[in-house]
gemmi code that builds the backbone of each chain (N, CA, C; Angstrom):
import gemmi

chains = {
    "A": [
        ("GLY", (-26.706, -10.130, -4.832), (-27.144, -8.545, -4.460), (-26.795, -7.957, -5.835)),
        ("ALA", (-27.095, -6.749, -5.806), (-26.447, -5.713, -6.896), (-25.645, -5.550, -6.899)),
        ("VAL", (-25.069, -5.103, -8.116), (-23.551, -4.777, -8.480), (-23.040, -3.471, -8.743)),
        ("VAL", (-22.492, -2.774, -8.816), (-21.747, -1.446, -8.980), (-20.516, -2.177, -9.272)),
        ("SER", (-19.916, -1.115, -10.551), (-18.559, -1.144, -11.299), (-18.008, -0.220, -11.150)),
        ("GLN", (-17.220, 0.040, -11.010), (-16.201, 1.307, -11.384), (-14.766, 1.284, -12.446)),
        ("HIS", (-14.494, 2.157, -13.049), (-13.482, 1.929, -14.143), (-13.424, 2.970, -14.405)),
        ("PRO", (-11.773, 2.789, -13.981), (-10.246, 2.135, -14.040), (-10.471, 1.563, -12.608)),
        ("SER", (-10.037, 0.467, -12.122), (-9.755, 0.221, -10.698), (-8.467, 0.893, -10.517)),
        ("ARG", (-7.439, 1.523, -10.945), (-6.230, 2.221, -10.858), (-5.717, 2.899, -12.238)),
        ("VAL", (-5.832, 4.253, -11.642), (-5.103, 5.079, -12.848), (-3.771, 5.947, -12.206)),
        ("ILE", (-2.841, 6.270, -12.724), (-1.612, 6.975, -12.603), (-1.876, 8.049, -13.871)),
        ("CYS", (-1.761, 9.356, -13.183), (-1.396, 10.548, -14.268), (-0.709, 11.848, -14.009)),
        ("LYS", (-0.530, 12.655, -14.862), (1.017, 13.768, -14.322), (-0.508, 14.704, -13.553)),
        ("SER", (0.143, 15.629, -13.016), (0.178, 16.554, -12.651), (-0.642, 17.830, -13.618)),
        ("GLY", (-1.895, 18.495, -13.298), (-2.201, 19.035, -14.475), (-3.205, 18.557, -15.770)),
        ("THR", (-3.003, 17.415, -15.577), (-4.090, 16.214, -16.420), (-5.505, 16.442, -15.502)),
        ("SER", (-6.551, 15.965, -16.637), (-8.224, 15.470, -15.805), (-8.138, 14.010, -16.051)),
        ("VAL", (-8.752, 13.223, -14.811), (-9.245, 11.797, -14.784), (-10.735, 11.480, -15.099)),
        ("LYS", (-11.013, 10.568, -15.598), (-12.700, 10.289, -15.233), (-12.787, 9.152, -14.791)),
        ("ILE", (-13.348, 8.767, -13.915), (-13.976, 7.664, -13.130), (-15.357, 7.295, -13.510)),
        ("GLU", (-15.519, 5.973, -14.497), (-17.163, 6.096, -13.918), (-17.504, 5.193, -13.030)),
        ("CYS", (-19.140, 5.122, -12.710), (-20.090, 4.304, -11.912), (-20.646, 3.110, -12.389)),
        ("ARG", (-21.140, 2.154, -12.811), (-21.874, 1.688, -13.438), (-23.055, 1.045, -12.203)),
        ("SER", (-23.921, 0.924, -12.766), (-24.682, 0.088, -11.880), (-25.293, -1.329, -12.449)),
        ("LEU", (-24.735, -2.365, -12.786), (-24.838, -3.466, -13.623), (-26.351, -3.721, -13.900)),
        ("ASP", (-26.940, -4.359, -12.761), (-28.259, -5.253, -12.642), (-29.732, -4.311, -11.986)),
        ("PHE", (-29.306, -2.960, -11.941), (-30.401, -2.080, -11.487), (-30.184, -0.974, -11.692)),
        ("GLN", (-31.467, -0.037, -11.604), (-31.320, 1.373, -12.033), (-31.244, 2.621, -10.754)),
        ("ALA", (-30.394, 2.793, -11.134), (-29.959, 4.114, -9.819), (-30.121, 5.234, -9.666)),
        ("THR", (-31.508, 5.809, -9.249), (-31.570, 6.874, -9.260), (-30.909, 7.911, -8.174)),
        ("THR", (-29.952, 7.523, -7.765), (-29.289, 7.853, -6.941), (-27.648, 7.640, -6.582)),
        ("MET", (-26.787, 8.282, -6.839), (-25.373, 7.599, -6.546), (-24.945, 9.022, -5.950)),
        ("PHE", (-23.523, 7.903, -5.312), (-22.926, 8.829, -4.198), (-21.277, 8.437, -4.772)),
        ("TRP", (-20.470, 9.818, -4.591), (-19.173, 9.384, -4.599), (-18.370, 10.212, -2.939)),
        ("TYR", (-17.421, 8.832, -2.997), (-16.751, 9.528, -1.661), (-15.241, 9.240, -2.089)),
        ("ARG", (-14.705, 9.728, -0.941), (-13.374, 9.781, -0.873), (-12.655, 8.863, 0.590)),
        ("GLN", (-11.629, 8.367, 0.270), (-11.263, 7.666, 1.495), (-9.871, 7.681, 1.062)),
        ("PHE", (-9.233, 8.395, 2.545), (-7.433, 8.630, 2.553), (-6.938, 7.274, 3.210)),
        ("PRO", (-5.620, 7.293, 3.163), (-5.231, 5.518, 3.956), (-5.735, 5.786, 5.633)),
        ("LYS", (-5.819, 4.895, 5.974), (-6.240, 4.416, 7.092), (-7.226, 5.479, 7.536)),
        ("LYS", (-8.035, 5.844, 7.104), (-9.092, 6.790, 6.794), (-10.606, 6.831, 6.969)),
        ("SER", (-11.539, 7.327, 7.450), (-12.701, 6.658, 6.886), (-13.316, 7.326, 5.524)),
        ("LEU", (-14.690, 7.177, 5.232), (-15.281, 7.412, 4.035), (-15.666, 8.933, 4.159)),
        ("MET", (-15.121, 9.719, 3.217), (-15.974, 11.438, 3.001), (-16.797, 11.190, 1.687)),
        ("LEU", (-17.458, 11.667, 2.271), (-18.826, 11.763, 1.129), (-18.411, 13.300, 0.408)),
        ("MET", (-18.738, 12.770, -0.597), (-17.954, 14.571, -1.278), (-19.242, 14.895, -2.685)),
        ("ALA", (-19.936, 13.683, -2.418), (-21.221, 14.342, -3.808), (-22.337, 13.507, -3.796)),
        ("THR", (-23.613, 13.995, -3.541), (-24.525, 13.291, -3.830), (-25.204, 13.635, -5.672)),
        ("SER", (-25.287, 12.628, -6.245), (-25.129, 12.539, -7.446), (-26.828, 11.652, -8.073)),
        ("ASN", (-27.809, 12.401, -8.683), (-28.905, 12.560, -9.068), (-29.694, 12.344, -10.546)),
        ("GLU", (-29.926, 11.384, -10.900), (-30.077, 11.184, -12.882), (-30.567, 12.325, -13.303)),
        ("GLY", (-29.717, 13.020, -14.491), (-30.820, 14.020, -14.780), (-30.394, 15.777, -14.404)),
        ("SER", (-29.950, 15.792, -13.216), (-29.986, 16.853, -12.420), (-28.676, 16.654, -11.766)),
        ("LYS", (-28.105, 18.107, -11.627), (-26.827, 18.486, -11.030), (-26.312, 17.754, -9.356)),
        ("ALA", (-25.590, 17.728, -9.430), (-24.975, 16.788, -8.159), (-25.034, 17.697, -7.189)),
        ("THR", (-25.200, 17.457, -6.224), (-25.439, 18.123, -5.217), (-24.012, 17.831, -4.095)),
        ("TYR", (-22.952, 18.992, -3.688), (-21.895, 18.659, -3.086), (-22.130, 18.722, -2.022)),
        ("GLU", (-21.119, 18.263, -1.145), (-20.795, 18.857, 0.692), (-19.725, 18.907, 0.488)),
        ("GLN", (-20.066, 20.015, 1.713), (-19.418, 21.495, 2.336), (-17.608, 21.225, 1.838)),
        ("GLY", (-17.222, 22.193, 1.602), (-15.565, 22.031, 1.399), (-15.126, 21.254, 0.192)),
        ("VAL", (-16.464, 20.927, -0.846), (-15.514, 20.000, -1.951), (-15.735, 20.722, -3.177)),
        ("GLU", (-14.973, 20.966, -3.626), (-15.070, 22.000, -5.212), (-15.668, 21.650, -6.123)),
        ("LYS", (-16.801, 21.881, -6.062), (-17.422, 21.407, -7.454), (-17.222, 21.842, -8.984)),
        ("ASP", (-15.896, 22.698, -9.167), (-15.257, 23.001, -10.409), (-14.056, 21.938, -10.851)),
        ("LYS", (-13.699, 21.398, -9.379), (-12.818, 20.669, -9.308), (-13.216, 18.753, -9.370)),
        ("PHE", (-14.151, 18.670, -8.828), (-14.695, 17.252, -9.098), (-15.593, 16.907, -9.865)),
        ("LEU", (-16.374, 17.676, -11.079), (-17.188, 17.274, -12.018), (-17.812, 15.547, -12.089)),
        ("ILE", (-19.095, 15.925, -11.942), (-20.059, 14.900, -11.340), (-21.158, 14.861, -12.559)),
        ("ASN", (-21.203, 13.818, -13.469), (-22.410, 13.589, -14.329), (-23.382, 12.681, -14.066)),
        ("HIS", (-24.744, 13.023, -14.534), (-25.645, 11.625, -13.935), (-26.370, 11.203, -14.743)),
        ("ALA", (-25.375, 10.803, -16.480), (-26.250, 11.005, -17.658), (-27.546, 10.014, -17.426)),
        ("SER", (-27.382, 8.972, -16.749), (-28.313, 8.207, -16.952), (-28.686, 7.408, -15.491)),
        ("LEU", (-29.934, 6.383, -15.650), (-30.304, 5.585, -14.109), (-28.914, 4.480, -13.793)),
        ("THR", (-27.904, 4.058, -14.919), (-26.978, 3.327, -14.723), (-25.464, 4.188, -14.782)),
        ("LEU", (-25.299, 5.066, -14.935), (-23.994, 5.190, -14.968), (-23.287, 6.801, -14.553)),
        ("SER", (-22.703, 7.163, -13.403), (-22.365, 8.483, -13.046), (-20.899, 8.730, -13.368)),
        ("THR", (-20.290, 9.624, -13.455), (-19.040, 9.910, -13.715), (-18.321, 10.821, -12.223)),
        ("LEU", (-17.583, 10.684, -12.360), (-16.384, 11.933, -11.903), (-15.226, 12.141, -12.483)),
        ("THR", (-14.950, 13.605, -12.524), (-14.059, 13.921, -13.400), (-12.959, 14.790, -12.317)),
        ("VAL", (-11.923, 14.293, -12.598), (-11.109, 15.313, -11.405), (-10.256, 16.532, -12.463)),
        ("THR", (-10.532, 17.475, -12.423), (-10.159, 18.324, -13.357), (-8.619, 18.952, -12.690)),
        ("SER", (-7.609, 19.187, -13.465), (-6.371, 19.773, -13.381), (-6.013, 18.872, -12.024)),
        ("ALA", (-5.348, 17.676, -12.136), (-5.175, 17.070, -11.037), (-3.673, 17.121, -10.305)),
        ("HIS", (-3.952, 17.028, -8.910), (-2.836, 17.636, -8.418), (-2.169, 16.275, -7.422)),
        ("PRO", (-1.072, 16.198, -6.964), (-0.458, 14.834, -6.210), (-1.866, 15.258, -4.858)),
        ("GLU", (-2.335, 16.362, -4.467), (-2.880, 16.204, -3.450), (-4.507, 15.652, -3.563)),
        ("ASP", (-4.538, 15.698, -4.371), (-5.889, 14.748, -4.966), (-5.844, 13.228, -4.847)),
        ("SER", (-4.437, 12.615, -4.946), (-4.389, 11.148, -4.944), (-5.289, 10.716, -3.773)),
        ("SER", (-5.606, 9.704, -3.850), (-6.539, 9.290, -3.085), (-7.270, 7.837, -3.608)),
        ("PHE", (-8.244, 7.157, -3.084), (-8.954, 5.951, -3.015), (-10.327, 6.847, -3.088)),
        ("TYR", (-11.201, 6.707, -4.710), (-12.141, 7.043, -4.830), (-13.813, 6.049, -5.161)),
        ("ILE", (-14.414, 6.272, -4.153), (-15.152, 5.039, -3.814), (-16.628, 5.573, -4.829)),
        ("CYS", (-17.622, 4.805, -5.129), (-19.142, 5.403, -5.463), (-19.928, 4.909, -4.717)),
        ("SER", (-21.139, 4.592, -4.934), (-22.561, 3.904, -4.455), (-23.165, 4.318, -5.069)),
        ("ALA", (-24.200, 3.311, -5.168), (-25.570, 3.386, -5.679), (-26.684, 3.159, -4.961)),
        ("SER", (-27.808, 3.637, -5.058), (-28.779, 3.334, -3.806), (-30.239, 2.642, -4.965)),
        ("ASP", (-30.232, 1.672, -4.297), (-32.045, 1.187, -5.584), (-33.193, 1.640, -4.915)),
        ("ARG", (-34.126, 1.197, -4.711), (-35.670, 1.945, -5.228), (-36.070, 2.055, -3.394)),
        ("ASP", (-35.258, 0.833, -2.880), (-35.124, 0.295, -1.378), (-34.166, 1.267, -0.558)),
        ("ASN", (-33.539, 2.065, -1.222), (-32.281, 2.869, -0.170), (-31.770, 2.128, -0.028)),
        ("GLU", (-31.635, 0.801, -0.215), (-30.222, 0.030, -0.008), (-29.424, 0.856, -0.870)),
        ("GLN", (-27.636, 1.007, -0.437), (-26.601, 1.250, -1.213), (-25.702, 0.128, -0.846)),
        ("PHE", (-25.393, -0.018, -2.217), (-23.985, -0.522, -3.401), (-22.827, -0.240, -3.118)),
        ("PHE", (-22.180, -0.610, -2.547), (-20.222, 0.426, -3.618), (-20.119, -0.429, -4.471)),
        ("GLY", (-19.216, 0.199, -5.417), (-18.220, 0.021, -6.279), (-16.900, -0.264, -5.285)),
        ("PRO", (-16.036, -1.136, -6.185), (-14.977, -1.817, -5.783), (-13.710, -0.541, -5.393)),
        ("GLY", (-14.144, 0.787, -6.199), (-13.332, 1.803, -6.182), (-11.886, 2.285, -6.813)),
        ("THR", (-11.401, 3.360, -6.770), (-10.549, 3.125, -8.139), (-9.525, 4.314, -7.715)),
        ("ARG", (-8.271, 3.989, -7.439), (-6.849, 4.490, -6.887), (-6.231, 5.151, -7.777)),
        ("LEU", (-6.535, 6.309, -7.536), (-5.909, 7.291, -8.170), (-4.439, 8.344, -7.510)),
        ("THR", (-3.926, 8.419, -8.505), (-2.023, 8.529, -8.219), (-2.101, 9.865, -9.162)),
        ("VAL", (-1.797, 10.845, -8.682), (-1.420, 12.154, -9.287), (0.091, 12.243, -8.767)),
        ("LEU", (0.889, 12.396, -10.156), (2.532, 12.409, -10.153), (2.983, 14.022, -10.271)),
    ],
    "B": [
        ("ALA", (-27.767, 16.158, 11.856), (-26.712, 15.889, 11.928), (-26.141, 14.926, 12.707)),
        ("GLN", (-25.522, 13.799, 12.113), (-25.048, 12.261, 12.617), (-23.650, 12.592, 12.778)),
        ("SER", (-23.240, 11.724, 14.135), (-21.800, 10.924, 13.848), (-21.608, 10.333, 14.537)),
        ("VAL", (-20.557, 9.060, 14.105), (-20.330, 7.772, 14.488), (-18.595, 7.963, 15.223)),
        ("THR", (-18.675, 6.936, 16.350), (-17.247, 6.851, 17.160), (-17.264, 5.596, 16.896)),
        ("GLN", (-16.402, 5.157, 16.569), (-15.679, 3.760, 16.431), (-14.727, 3.845, 17.580)),
        ("LEU", (-15.100, 2.937, 18.738), (-14.594, 3.437, 20.240), (-12.650, 2.712, 19.889)),
        ("ASP", (-12.442, 1.894, 19.276), (-11.266, 0.923, 18.577), (-10.794, 1.031, 17.668)),
        ("SER", (-9.376, 1.621, 17.570), (-8.929, 1.906, 16.111), (-8.712, 0.981, 15.485)),
        ("GLN", (-8.246, 0.129, 16.420), (-7.289, -1.753, 16.132), (-8.163, -2.888, 16.884)),
        ("VAL", (-8.128, -3.978, 16.220), (-8.893, -4.756, 17.555), (-7.747, -6.211, 17.201)),
        ("PRO", (-6.643, -6.684, 17.770), (-6.132, -7.985, 17.596), (-7.131, -8.831, 17.824)),
        ("VAL", (-6.513, -9.934, 17.450), (-7.984, -11.268, 18.376), (-7.125, -12.143, 17.798)),
        ("PHE", (-7.118, -13.722, 18.473), (-6.605, -15.060, 17.793), (-7.461, -15.309, 17.245)),
        ("GLU", (-7.418, -16.265, 16.358), (-8.588, -17.234, 15.725), (-9.148, -17.957, 16.730)),
        ("GLU", (-10.330, -18.275, 16.539), (-11.626, -18.508, 16.996), (-12.135, -18.372, 18.375)),
        ("ALA", (-11.220, -16.623, 18.551), (-11.701, -16.348, 19.910), (-13.113, -15.391, 19.361)),
        ("PRO", (-13.893, -15.172, 20.046), (-14.992, -13.930, 20.096), (-13.868, -12.812, 20.030)),
        ("VAL", (-15.066, -11.760, 19.528), (-14.551, -10.328, 19.339), (-16.235, -9.711, 18.956)),
        ("GLU", (-15.738, -8.258, 19.522), (-16.838, -7.270, 19.806), (-15.995, -6.252, 19.608)),
        ("LEU", (-16.758, -4.876, 18.048), (-16.340, -4.282, 17.239), (-17.470, -2.974, 17.777)),
        ("ARG", (-16.639, -2.015, 18.758), (-17.734, -1.100, 19.539), (-18.358, 0.177, 18.626)),
        ("CYS", (-19.361, 0.638, 18.662), (-20.025, 1.410, 17.324), (-20.709, 2.755, 18.409)),
        ("ASN", (-20.558, 3.716, 18.660), (-21.477, 5.048, 19.111), (-21.873, 5.995, 17.869)),
        ("TYR", (-23.152, 6.364, 18.615), (-23.466, 7.125, 17.674), (-24.611, 8.531, 18.176)),
        ("SER", (-24.504, 9.867, 17.668), (-24.893, 10.611, 18.047), (-26.062, 10.748, 16.697)),
        ("SER", (-27.329, 11.263, 17.226), (-28.053, 11.842, 16.372), (-29.379, 12.643, 16.821)),
        ("SER", (-30.063, 13.553, 15.884), (-31.038, 14.538, 16.728), (-32.453, 13.632, 16.333)),
        ("VAL", (-31.849, 12.486, 15.023), (-33.283, 12.220, 14.681), (-33.178, 10.290, 14.394)),
        ("SER", (-34.143, 9.920, 14.537), (-34.081, 8.660, 14.534), (-33.146, 8.103, 13.345)),
        ("VAL", (-32.594, 6.652, 13.039), (-31.513, 6.497, 12.381), (-31.448, 5.148, 11.796)),
        ("TYR", (-30.992, 5.047, 10.564), (-30.590, 3.314, 10.275), (-29.412, 3.474, 10.494)),
        ("LEU", (-28.558, 2.337, 11.166), (-27.440, 1.679, 11.306), (-27.085, 0.419, 10.622)),
        ("PHE", (-25.659, 0.831, 9.978), (-24.967, -0.034, 9.235), (-23.545, -0.466, 9.897)),
        ("TRP", (-23.318, -2.064, 9.314), (-21.733, -2.348, 9.399), (-21.388, -2.441, 7.875)),
        ("TYR", (-20.553, -1.781, 7.742), (-19.678, -2.363, 6.583), (-17.865, -3.157, 6.709)),
        ("VAL", (-17.724, -4.159, 5.958), (-16.440, -4.340, 6.016), (-15.836, -4.104, 4.808)),
        ("GLN", (-14.467, -3.748, 4.183), (-13.443, -3.419, 3.357), (-12.349, -4.238, 3.517)),
        ("TYR", (-12.172, -5.026, 2.166), (-10.828, -5.874, 2.534), (-9.839, -4.890, 1.612)),
        ("PRO", (-8.270, -5.144, 1.612), (-7.268, -4.095, 1.114), (-7.568, -3.581, -0.240)),
        ("ASN", (-7.852, -2.234, -0.923), (-8.115, -1.864, -2.108), (-9.567, -2.594, -2.717)),
        ("GLN", (-10.368, -2.842, -2.085), (-11.796, -2.817, -2.285), (-12.845, -2.334, -1.992)),
        ("GLY", (-13.609, -2.375, -2.723), (-14.986, -1.080, -1.753), (-15.545, -1.967, -0.346)),
        ("LEU", (-16.967, -1.700, -0.288), (-17.541, -1.981, 1.258), (-18.468, -2.623, 0.890)),
        ("GLN", (-18.747, -3.284, 1.437), (-19.609, -4.616, 1.949), (-20.021, -4.354, 2.977)),
        ("LEU", (-21.569, -4.821, 2.548), (-22.371, -4.866, 3.696), (-22.664, -5.896, 4.866)),
        ("LEU", (-22.079, -5.582, 6.166), (-22.231, -6.590, 6.955), (-23.914, -6.986, 7.500)),
        ("LEU", (-24.358, -6.009, 7.634), (-25.731, -6.215, 8.330), (-26.236, -4.588, 8.637)),
        ("LYS", (-27.576, -4.558, 8.619), (-28.131, -2.998, 9.204), (-29.063, -3.240, 10.216)),
        ("TYR", (-29.403, -1.905, 10.630), (-30.635, -2.202, 11.746), (-31.611, -0.736, 10.719)),
        ("LEU", (-32.517, -1.336, 10.591), (-33.548, -0.587, 10.142), (-35.075, 0.036, 10.666)),
        ("SER", (-35.638, -0.934, 11.454), (-36.350, -0.498, 12.366), (-36.303, -2.211, 13.209)),
        ("GLY", (-37.449, -2.619, 13.934), (-37.629, -4.271, 14.675), (-36.991, -4.720, 15.842)),
        ("SER", (-36.480, -6.069, 15.714), (-35.661, -6.650, 16.227), (-34.621, -5.472, 16.172)),
        ("THR", (-33.878, -5.365, 17.725), (-32.252, -5.362, 17.781), (-31.187, -5.592, 17.722)),
        ("LEU", (-31.380, -7.047, 17.813), (-30.810, -7.914, 17.206), (-30.483, -8.137, 15.840)),
        ("VAL", (-29.735, -8.130, 14.965), (-29.447, -7.968, 13.215), (-28.443, -8.995, 13.584)),
        ("LYS", (-29.103, -9.883, 12.764), (-27.720, -10.951, 12.292), (-27.724, -10.528, 10.695)),
        ("GLY", (-26.366, -10.648, 10.042), (-26.089, -10.272, 9.372), (-24.961, -11.913, 8.456)),
        ("ILE", (-23.950, -11.534, 7.959), (-23.491, -12.129, 6.886), (-22.023, -12.505, 7.601)),
        ("ASN", (-21.464, -13.900, 7.107), (-20.327, -14.122, 7.384), (-20.489, -14.492, 9.554)),
        ("GLY", (-21.652, -14.695, 10.160), (-21.437, -14.847, 11.036), (-21.369, -14.026, 11.961)),
        ("PHE", (-21.651, -12.667, 11.433), (-21.928, -11.678, 12.380), (-23.131, -10.719, 12.706)),
        ("GLU", (-22.789, -10.221, 13.991), (-24.898, -9.806, 14.286), (-24.095, -8.679, 15.419)),
        ("ALA", (-25.225, -7.871, 15.386), (-25.332, -6.717, 15.984), (-26.240, -6.279, 16.833)),
        ("GLU", (-26.035, -5.497, 17.960), (-27.116, -4.900, 18.683), (-27.801, -3.844, 18.936)),
        ("PHE", (-28.340, -2.997, 18.676), (-28.802, -1.667, 18.840), (-29.369, -1.435, 19.811)),
        ("ASN", (-29.038, -0.499, 20.714), (-29.213, 0.007, 22.056), (-29.642, 0.926, 22.397)),
        ("LYS", (-30.994, 2.123, 21.992), (-31.394, 2.855, 21.562), (-31.143, 3.668, 23.128)),
        ("SER", (-31.030, 3.653, 24.073), (-30.318, 4.167, 25.225), (-28.989, 4.654, 25.602)),
        ("GLN", (-28.621, 3.660, 25.247), (-27.054, 3.503, 24.703), (-26.246, 4.167, 23.995)),
        ("THR", (-27.444, 4.457, 22.787), (-26.721, 5.055, 21.276), (-25.528, 4.090, 21.054)),
        ("SER", (-26.066, 2.932, 20.796), (-24.924, 2.060, 20.576), (-25.083, 0.871, 19.842)),
        ("PHE", (-24.530, 0.382, 18.386), (-24.621, -0.399, 17.712), (-22.848, -1.293, 17.800)),
        ("HIS", (-22.813, -2.315, 18.661), (-21.588, -2.943, 18.671), (-21.708, -3.896, 17.605)),
        ("LEU", (-20.931, -4.586, 17.298), (-20.763, -5.809, 16.117), (-20.123, -7.225, 16.933)),
        ("ARG", (-20.543, -8.150, 16.729), (-20.044, -9.284, 17.645), (-19.663, -10.383, 16.419)),
        ("LYS", (-19.187, -11.232, 16.720), (-18.828, -12.544, 16.454), (-18.370, -13.708, 17.551)),
        ("PRO", (-18.713, -14.591, 17.291), (-18.811, -15.170, 18.583), (-17.484, -16.292, 18.263)),
        ("SER", (-17.074, -16.587, 16.794), (-15.259, -17.187, 16.608), (-15.194, -16.564, 15.199)),
        ("VAL", (-13.894, -15.980, 15.416), (-13.314, -15.211, 14.225), (-12.494, -16.337, 13.438)),
        ("HIS", (-12.304, -16.159, 11.929), (-11.081, -16.956, 11.424), (-10.433, -15.722, 10.572)),
        ("ILE", (-9.230, -16.523, 10.470), (-8.025, -15.336, 9.602), (-8.749, -14.953, 8.913)),
        ("SER", (-10.167, -15.115, 7.855), (-10.511, -14.391, 6.759), (-11.003, -13.150, 7.227)),
        ("ASP", (-11.707, -13.068, 8.174), (-11.682, -11.707, 8.845), (-11.630, -10.429, 9.176)),
        ("THR", (-10.097, -11.050, 8.947), (-8.818, -9.523, 9.133), (-9.639, -8.763, 8.160)),
        ("ALA", (-10.054, -7.382, 8.613), (-10.240, -6.670, 7.500), (-10.671, -5.221, 8.208)),
        ("GLU", (-10.791, -4.246, 7.099), (-11.129, -2.936, 8.004), (-12.899, -3.218, 8.496)),
        ("TYR", (-13.596, -2.466, 9.268), (-14.909, -2.806, 9.155), (-15.704, -1.081, 10.078)),
        ("PHE", (-16.440, -0.813, 9.263), (-16.639, 0.740, 9.414), (-18.694, 0.385, 9.852)),
        ("CYS", (-18.617, 1.667, 10.779), (-19.974, 1.512, 11.254), (-20.460, 2.751, 10.258)),
        ("ALA", (-22.084, 2.320, 10.306), (-22.174, 4.038, 9.672), (-23.407, 4.410, 10.367)),
        ("VAL", (-24.037, 5.410, 9.870), (-25.694, 5.588, 10.205), (-26.001, 6.681, 9.283)),
        ("SER", (-27.379, 6.701, 9.618), (-28.037, 8.036, 8.530), (-29.607, 8.100, 9.160)),
        ("GLY", (-29.500, 9.515, 8.838), (-30.964, 9.624, 9.453), (-32.046, 9.191, 8.529)),
        ("LYS", (-33.063, 9.016, 9.003), (-34.697, 8.087, 8.269), (-35.217, 9.283, 7.666)),
        ("ASP", (-34.501, 10.385, 7.585), (-35.141, 11.696, 7.137), (-34.453, 12.235, 5.771)),
        ("THR", (-33.404, 11.397, 5.561), (-32.429, 11.546, 4.525), (-32.465, 9.794, 3.577)),
        ("ASN", (-31.802, 10.127, 2.397), (-31.761, 8.871, 1.775), (-30.638, 8.515, 2.492)),
        ("ALA", (-30.815, 6.805, 2.479), (-29.405, 6.143, 3.252), (-28.358, 6.270, 3.141)),
        ("GLY", (-28.293, 6.632, 1.423), (-26.979, 6.552, 0.899), (-26.035, 7.711, 1.551)),
        ("LYS", (-26.544, 8.703, 1.829), (-26.182, 10.057, 2.350), (-25.657, 9.518, 4.096)),
        ("SER", (-24.701, 8.745, 4.294), (-24.339, 8.198, 5.817), (-23.109, 8.594, 6.124)),
        ("THR", (-23.020, 8.752, 7.420), (-22.213, 9.514, 8.051), (-21.129, 8.266, 8.509)),
        ("PHE", (-19.940, 8.184, 8.284), (-19.244, 6.733, 8.388), (-18.303, 7.089, 10.061)),
        ("GLY", (-17.896, 6.171, 10.397), (-16.960, 6.601, 11.916), (-15.588, 5.845, 10.635)),
        ("ASP", (-14.362, 6.100, 12.002), (-13.080, 5.932, 11.476), (-12.583, 4.841, 11.220)),
        ("GLY", (-13.279, 3.668, 11.295), (-13.442, 1.788, 11.508), (-12.616, 1.386, 11.921)),
        ("THR", (-12.496, 0.201, 12.036), (-11.655, -0.377, 13.312), (-10.919, -1.803, 12.544)),
        ("THR", (-9.381, -1.700, 12.475), (-8.992, -2.301, 11.768), (-9.031, -3.433, 12.813)),
        ("LEU", (-9.840, -4.869, 12.505), (-9.670, -6.560, 12.679), (-8.725, -6.996, 12.160)),
        ("THR", (-7.967, -7.599, 13.226), (-6.378, -8.381, 12.484), (-6.659, -10.093, 13.482)),
        ("VAL", (-6.716, -10.749, 12.759), (-7.074, -12.119, 13.839), (-5.397, -13.063, 12.784)),
        ("LYS", (-5.171, -13.255, 14.468), (-3.852, -14.351, 14.519), (-4.406, -15.558, 15.007)),
        ("PRO", (-3.218, -16.557, 13.834), (-3.213, -17.830, 13.898), (-2.697, -18.182, 15.524)),
    ],
}
model = gemmi.Model(1)
for chain_id, residues in chains.items():
    chain = gemmi.Chain(chain_id)
    for i, (resn, *xyz) in enumerate(residues, 1):
        res = gemmi.Residue()
        res.name, res.seqid = resn, gemmi.SeqId(i, " ")
        for name, pos in zip(("N", "CA", "C"), xyz):
            atom = gemmi.Atom()
            atom.name, atom.element = name, gemmi.Element(name[0])
            atom.pos, atom.b_iso = gemmi.Position(*pos), 0.0
            res.add_atom(atom)
        chain.add_residue(res)
    model.add_chain(chain)
structure = gemmi.Structure()
structure.add_model(model)
structure.setup_entities()
């Protein structure tokens, strides 16, 4: 099956700094990528939908200026958490959908903000 | 809009026993239905999906699920579980009018298989 990678898998940063997370589709072109946030023992919360070459569509309640999403190519989307605070600590998961609209998930990135 | 309810937050079961993880959904439009498995600190892996056709769907690792439109359910079953099936399981739904990636997830069911 299709593979989606995320980098880094784990990141620890100081409060106030910015962190960039990459999501890549390794063997297919993804016109649409999705970013989710998962709290411990909780379900996935869709943060935004990212389309190549256009602005991301954010879900209600997600701060656009805090979670910057860029979809520069058909295989790469990035999520930048700006001015991170401890409450931003979470597990961030991306997914990419192929032409058949099947969704493939990345392995996730554990963000810890000190 | 859609919603998903996974009726059991935790399901403990002994090895080689059968298991059923329950999922109910609500939607104003026709839906696609999915079950995913998540192992600790990993992303989600698709177990199976219902798009159309036969209501009994078979997936990987011996799992199957049955779509019941009248009861708006999509319960996941396995006749004999293994220790390695211990994981978090998520039921998800997406409207046929949207990109399948825009799914709504249930809160998850923790399956613990005991020896």
